[in-house]
C-alpha positions as CSV (number, residue, x, y, z in Angstrom):
1,L,0.0,0.0,0.0
2,A,1.5,3.3,-1.1
3,L,0.2,6.6,0.3
4,P,1.5,10.0,-1.0
5,G,3.8,11.6,1.6
6,I,4.2,8.5,3.6
7,G,7.7,7.0,3.2
8,P,9.7,4.4,5.0
9,W,10.6,6.6,8.0
10,T,7.0,7.5,8.7
11,A,5.9,3.9,8.3
12,E,8.5,2.7,10.8
13,M,7.6,5.4,13.3
14,I,3.9,4.5,13.1
15,A,4.8,0.8,13.4
16,M,7.0,1.4,16.5
17,R,5.1,4.2,18.3
18,G,1.5,3.7,17.2
19,L,1.3,0.0,16.8
20,G,3.9,-1.1,19.3
21,D,5.9,-3.2,16.8
22,P,8.9,-4.4,18.7
23,D,10.8,-5.0,15.4
24,A,10.4,-1.7,13.6
25,F,13.7,-0.1,12.7
26,P,13.9,3.4,11.1
27,A,17.3,3.1,9.5
28,T,16.9,6.4,7.7
29,D,16.4,8.3,11.0
30,L,19.1,10.9,11.3
31,G,19.4,10.4,15.1
32,I,19.8,6.6,14.6
33,R,22.5,7.2,11.9
34,M,24.4,9.6,14.1
35,A,24.2,7.3,17.1
36,A,25.3,4.3,15.1
37,E,28.3,6.2,13.8
38,A,29.2,7.3,17.4
39,V,29.2,3.7,18.6
40,E,31.2,2.5,15.5
41,L,28.3,0.8,13.7
42,P,27.7,1.5,10.0
43,S,25.6,4.6,9.5
44,A,24.5,4.1,5.9
45,P,20.9,3.0,6.0
46,R,21.4,-0.2,3.9
47,L,24.5,-1.3,5.9
48,L,22.8,-0.4,9.2
49,T,19.7,-2.4,8.3
50,E,22.0,-5.4,7.5
51,R,23.7,-5.1,10.9
52,A,20.3,-4.6,12.7
53,S,19.1,-7.9,11.4
54,R,21.0,-9.5,14.2
55,W,18.8,-7.7,16.7
56,R,15.5,-9.2,15.4
57,P,12.8,-9.4,16.7
58,W,13.7,-6.5,19.1
59,R,15.0,-3.8,16.8
60,S,12.6,-1.1,18.2
61,Y,14.4,-1.6,21.6
62,A,17.8,-1.2,19.8
63,T,16.4,2.0,18.3
64,Q,15.6,3.4,21.8
65,H,19.1,2.5,23.0
66,L,20.7,4.2,20.0
67,W,18.6,7.4,20.5
68,T,19.6,7.4,24.2
69,A,23.3,7.2,23.3
70,L,23.0,10.7,21.6
71,D,24.2,13.7,23.5
72,H,20.9,15.5,22.9
73,A,18.9,17.8,25.2
74,V,15.9,15.5,25.2
75,N,18.1,12.8,26.8
76,Q,19.2,15.0,29.7
77,W,17.5,14.8,33.1
78,P,17.3,17.2,34.8
79,P,17.4,19.4,31.7
80,K,20.5,21.4,31.2
81,E,19.9,25.1,32.0
82,T,20.3,27.5,29.1
83,S,21.3,31.1,29.6
């Protein structure tokens, strides 16, 4: 089923967040790609998807761990103060 404006990233996000799919993996997500590179995994979507096949059927959980590995304000608690 193809819907205009709905690509692979959107489909994976809906599967993971909306439907609770434990194996959704948004390999094109910029945060995932940056985190993968930071932990010395391949960051190209095709290569990252190949590597992530080892994490089946729990790739959504791997996604959460990769997002958490980023040094991003959303991952800081308590939030860093800005001046």
